[in-house]
C-alpha positions in Angstrom: 18.4 28.9 -34.6 16.3 28.7 -31.5 16.2 30.6 -28.3 16.5 28.6 -25.1 17.4 29.5 -21.5 15.8 31.6 -18.8 12.8 33.5 -20.2 12.1 37.1 -19.3 9.2 39.5 -20.0 9.5 41.7 -23.1 8.8 45.3 -23.4 6.2 46.1 -26.0 7.4 48.2 -28.9 5.3 49.5 -29.9 -3.8 59.6 -43.5 -6.9 59.2 -44.9 -7.2 61.6 -47.9 -9.8 64.4 -47.4 -12.9 64.2 -49.5 -13.0 66.5 -52.5 -15.2 69.6 -52.3 -17.7 68.1 -54.6 -18.2 65.0 -52.6 -20.1 64.4 -49.3 -18.2 63.4 -46.2 -17.7 59.7 -45.6 -20.5 58.2 -43.5 -19.8 57.0 -40.0 -21.0 53.5 -40.8 -20.1 51.3 -43.8 -21.9 52.4 -46.9 -21.8 51.4 -50.6 -18.3 50.9 -52.0 -17.2 51.2 -55.6 -14.7 48.3 -54.9 -17.2 45.5 -55.5 -16.2 44.0 -58.8 -15.4 40.2 -59.0 -11.9 39.1 -58.1 -10.4 36.0 -59.6 -7.0 34.2 -59.3 -6.0 36.2 -62.4 -5.8 39.2 -60.1 -3.1 37.4 -58.1 0.6 36.9 -58.8 0.9 33.1 -59.2 4.0 32.5 -61.3 7.3 34.0 -62.3 8.2 35.6 -65.7 11.1 33.3 -66.4 11.0 29.5 -66.7 13.3 27.8 -64.2 12.7 30.3 -61.4 11.1 29.5 -58.0 10.1 32.0 -55.4 9.6 30.6 -51.9 7.2 32.7 -49.8 6.4 32.4 -46.2 3.4 33.9 -44.4 2.2 34.7 -40.8 5.7 35.2 -39.3 7.9 36.3 -37.8 8.4 33.5 -35.3 11.0 31.2 -33.8 10.8 29.2 -37.0 11.8 32.3 -39.0 15.0 32.5 -36.9 15.9 29.0 -37.8 15.1 29.5 -41.5 17.3 32.5 -41.7 20.3 30.4 -40.6 19.5 27.7 -43.2 19.0 30.3 -46.0 22.3 31.9 -45.1 24.1 28.6 -45.4 22.4 28.0 -48.7 23.1 31.5 -50.0 19.4 31.7 -50.9 16.8 34.5 -50.7 13.1 34.2 -50.2 10.1 36.5 -49.5 8.7 36.8 -46.0 5.1 38.1 -45.6 5.2 39.7 -42.2 2.2 39.9 -40.0 2.5 43.2 -38.2 0.6 42.0 -35.2 3.7 40.3 -33.9 6.0 43.2 -34.3 5.0 44.8 -31.0 7.3 42.1 -29.4 11.0 43.0 -29.5 12.0 39.4 -30.3 10.0 39.3 -33.5 10.7 42.9 -34.6 14.4 42.0 -34.5 13.8 38.9 -36.6 12.0 40.9 -39.3 14.7 43.5 -39.4 17.4 40.8 -39.5 15.6 39.1 -42.5 15.5 42.4 -44.4 19.2 43.2 -43.7 20.1 39.6 -44.8 18.6 40.5 -48.3 15.2 38.9 -48.1 12.2 40.6 -49.5 9.6 41.7 -47.0 6.0 41.7 -47.9 2.9 41.9 -45.7 0.3 39.5 -44.4 -2.8 41.6 -43.7 -5.6 40.4 -41.5 -8.8 42.2 -40.8 -9.6 42.5 -37.1 -12.8 40.4 -37.6 -11.8 38.7 -40.9 -14.4 40.6 -42.8 -14.8 44.1 -44.2 -18.4 44.2 -43.4 -19.3 47.1 -41.1 -16.3 49.2 -42.1 -16.0 52.1 -44.5 -13.4 52.1 -47.2 -11.5 54.9 -45.3 -11.4 52.8 -42.2 -10.1 49.8 -44.1 -7.4 51.9 -45.8 -6.3 53.3 -42.5 -6.1 49.8 -40.9 -4.0 48.5 -43.8 -1.8 51.6 -43.6 -1.3 51.1 -39.9 0.1 47.6 -40.5 2.3 48.9 -43.3 3.7 51.7 -41.2 4.6 49.2 -38.5 6.7 47.3 -41.0 8.2 50.5 -42.5 9.2 51.6 -39.0 11.6 48.6 -38.9 12.9 48.3 -42.4 12.5 51.9 -43.8 10.2 51.0 -46.7 6.6 50.2 -47.1 5.8 46.7 -48.4 4.2 46.3 -51.8 3.5 42.6 -52.1 0.6 41.4 -49.9 -1.2 38.3 -48.8 -4.6 38.5 -47.2 -5.2 36.2 -44.3 -8.1 33.9 -45.0 -9.3 35.8 -48.0 -9.8 32.9 -50.5 -11.5 35.4 -52.9 -14.4 35.7 -50.4 -14.0 39.4 -49.7 -14.0 41.0 -53.1 -14.5 44.5 -51.6 -11.3 44.2 -49.5 -9.3 42.7 -52.4 -10.3 45.4 -54.8 -9.5 48.0 -52.2 -6.1 46.6 -51.7 -5.5 46.6 -55.5 -6.6 50.2 -55.8 -4.1 51.2 -53.1 -1.3 49.8 -55.3 -0.5 46.6 -53.5 0.3 43.5 -55.4 -1.8 40.5 -54.3 0.2 37.3 -54.2 -1.1 33.8 -54.7 0.8 30.6 -55.5 1.0 27.7 -57.9 2.8 25.3 -55.5 1.7 24.6 -51.9 4.5 22.9 -50.0 2.1 21.5 -47.4 4.3 22.4 -44.4 1.2 22.5 -42.3 0.6 18.9 -43.0 4.2 17.6 -42.7 4.6 19.5 -39.4 6.9 17.3 -37.3 10.6 16.4 -37.4 9.6 12.9 -38.5 7.5 14.1 -41.5 9.1 17.4 -42.5 11.3 15.6 -45.0 8.2 14.9 -47.0 8.0 18.6 -47.9 10.9 18.3 -50.3 9.1 15.4 -51.9 6.3 17.8 -52.8 8.8 19.8 -54.8 10.5 16.7 -56.3 7.1 15.3 -57.5 6.1 18.6 -59.1 9.5 19.2 -60.8 9.5 15.6 -62.1 6.0 15.6 -63.4 6.5 18.9 -65.1 9.6 17.6 -66.9 7.9 14.3 -67.8 4.9 16.1 -69.3 6.6 19.0 -71.1 10.3 18.3 -71.2 11.1 21.7 -69.8 11.1 23.7 -66.6 8.1 25.8 -65.3 8.2 28.6 -62.8 6.7 28.5 -59.3 5.6 30.7 -56.5 5.5 28.6 -53.4 3.3 29.2 -50.4 4.6 28.2 -46.9 4.2 29.3 -43.3 7.1 30.4 -41.1 5.5 29.4 -37.8 6.6 26.7 -35.4 3.5 24.5 -35.8 4.5 23.8 -39.4 7.5 21.8 -40.7 8.8 24.7 -42.9 11.9 25.3 -40.8 12.9 21.6 -40.4 12.2 20.8 -44.0 14.0 23.8 -45.6 17.5 22.2 -45.9 16.2 19.3 -48.0 13.9 21.7 -50.0 16.9 23.8 -51.0 18.9 20.8 -52.0 16.0 19.4 -54.0 15.8 22.7 -55.9 19.6 22.5 -56.5 19.3 18.9 -57.8 16.6 19.9 -60.3 18.4 23.0 -61.5 15.9 25.7 -60.5 16.9 29.2 -59.5 15.6 30.6 -56.2 14.5 34.2 -56.4 12.7 36.8 -54.4 9.4 38.0 -55.7 10.9 41.0 -57.3 13.3 38.8 -59.2 10.4 36.6 -60.1 8.6 39.6 -61.7 11.6 41.6 -62.8 10.4 44.3 -60.5 13.0 47.0 -59.7 10.7 48.8 -57.3 9.3 46.2 -54.9 8.2 48.7 -52.2 5.5 51.4 -52.0 6.1 55.1 -51.6 3.1 55.5 -49.4 1.0 53.1 -47.3 -2.3 54.5 -48.5 -1.8 56.4 -51.8 -1.2 54.6 -55.1 1.5 57.1 -56.0 4.5 55.1 -57.1 7.0 52.6 -55.9 10.6 52.5 -54.8 13.5 50.1 -54.7 16.4 49.7 -52.3 20.0 48.5 -52.6 19.0 44.8 -52.7 16.1 45.1 -55.1 16.1 43.3 -58.5 18.5 45.1 -60.8 20.5 46.7 -58.0 24.1 45.8 -57.3 23.4 43.9 -54.1 20.5 41.9 -55.5 21.1 38.1 -55.0 19.5 35.0 -56.4 20.3 31.3 -56.7 21.3 28.8 -54.0 23.9 26.3 -53.0 23.8 22.8 -51.5 23.1 22.8 -47.7 25.5 20.6 -45.9 22.8 19.4 -43.4 21.2 17.2 -46.1 22.3 15.5 -49.3 19.4 15.0 -51.7 19.5 13.0 -54.8 16.2 12.8 -56.8 17.4 9.7 -58.5 17.2 7.6 -55.4 14.2 9.3 -53.8 16.0 11.4 -51.3 18.9 11.6 -48.8 19.2 12.2 -45.1 16.6 13.6 -42.8 15.8 17.2 -42.2 17.8 19.7 -40.2 17.1 17.7 -37.0 15.4 20.7 -35.4 11.8 19.9 -36.3 8.8 21.9 -35.3 6.3 20.4 -32.9 2.7 21.1 -32.3 3.2 22.4 -28.8 5.1 25.5 -29.7 2.1 27.9 -29.4 2.2 29.2 -32.9 -0.2 27.9 -35.6 -0.5 28.0 -39.3 -2.7 25.4 -40.8 -3.7 22.0 -39.4 -3.3 18.8 -41.3 -6.8 19.1 -42.7 -6.0 22.5 -44.2 -8.1 24.5 -41.7 -6.5 27.7 -40.3 -5.9 27.5 -36.6 -4.4 31.0 -36.0 -7.6 32.2 -34.3 -7.6 29.6 -31.6 -3.9 29.9 -31.0 -3.6 33.7 -30.7 -3.6 33.7 -26.9 -1.0 31.0 -26.6 1.1 32.7 -29.3 1.3 35.8 -27.3 2.3 33.8 -24.2 5.1 32.2 -26.2 6.2 35.6 -27.4 6.5 36.8 -23.8 8.0 33.7 -22.3 10.7 33.1 -25.0 12.3 36.5 -25.0 15.9 35.9 -24.0 17.7 39.2 -24.6 21.2 37.9 -24.6 20.4 35.2 -27.1 18.6 37.8 -29.3 21.6 40.1 -29.3 23.8 37.2 -30.2 21.5 36.3 -33.1 21.3 39.8 -34.5 25.1 40.3 -34.2 
């Protein structure tokens, strides 16, 4: 679903533990940290526990693309995991989308981005508080603190930050299937996203004669083809007999949220967590597209493709992140596309 019509301006919506008696106070500037050990992909969640499961994850939202994806997912009776970037939740439009996704039964994780994309010059206490600030912003909307996290632009470069995140009890999430929605980012090319899945499923079956499990990375921002390609993606998953799950279903995790944004003092579940009565998994065919892997595909995407001029960025075709350069225009779009009547109609 997309918002159109007359645009109006939006209204902006929007504890570090004390040192023990035996320890010295934290320095005002960044000092040595104990969180400096090497971090490898083994420290990231990259596959599910059960063969045949597939967990679609989307980062850097919410955005207009997220709204459209929620409609497609509802039609396909499918659940995914959205890694919310708390930066955008100050805008009423996007705060409402995140809350709507949570109430629809999708798992909410967190995309965390350092203000300068590096932990250099910051103490551990300052980093913890900044992470907690983002987590509290999400909790204020959905009532629980996210546990599953993706780090914007980390790529294992900032071992200190990644170790700190782990020590706080967050689960770092990676992937073993990239859907390349930032490459196939127009209405004309978005149908190729499903072919990425089809090729992976087919090669897995040809090589091993059995299903694998996948955690997929995608970006729910308008400058990618994620929203336009999603109907055909769901139908491709149906055709190959895989089971769509949230990350808590992927890991058999009954407590996919944290008790506290800073302390590593336990986890909680909710009514829709894995093992609870309202937990859902699986998917059904989406009417917008009929996909048959035997003949290489069906119709086109949903017909509502994402263009490059929407103001929101994920990754460009060469794989380079463009969020930095688009931040100003992204904020402009957030302001200029707020149509309150349409938002209320969407949420109701």
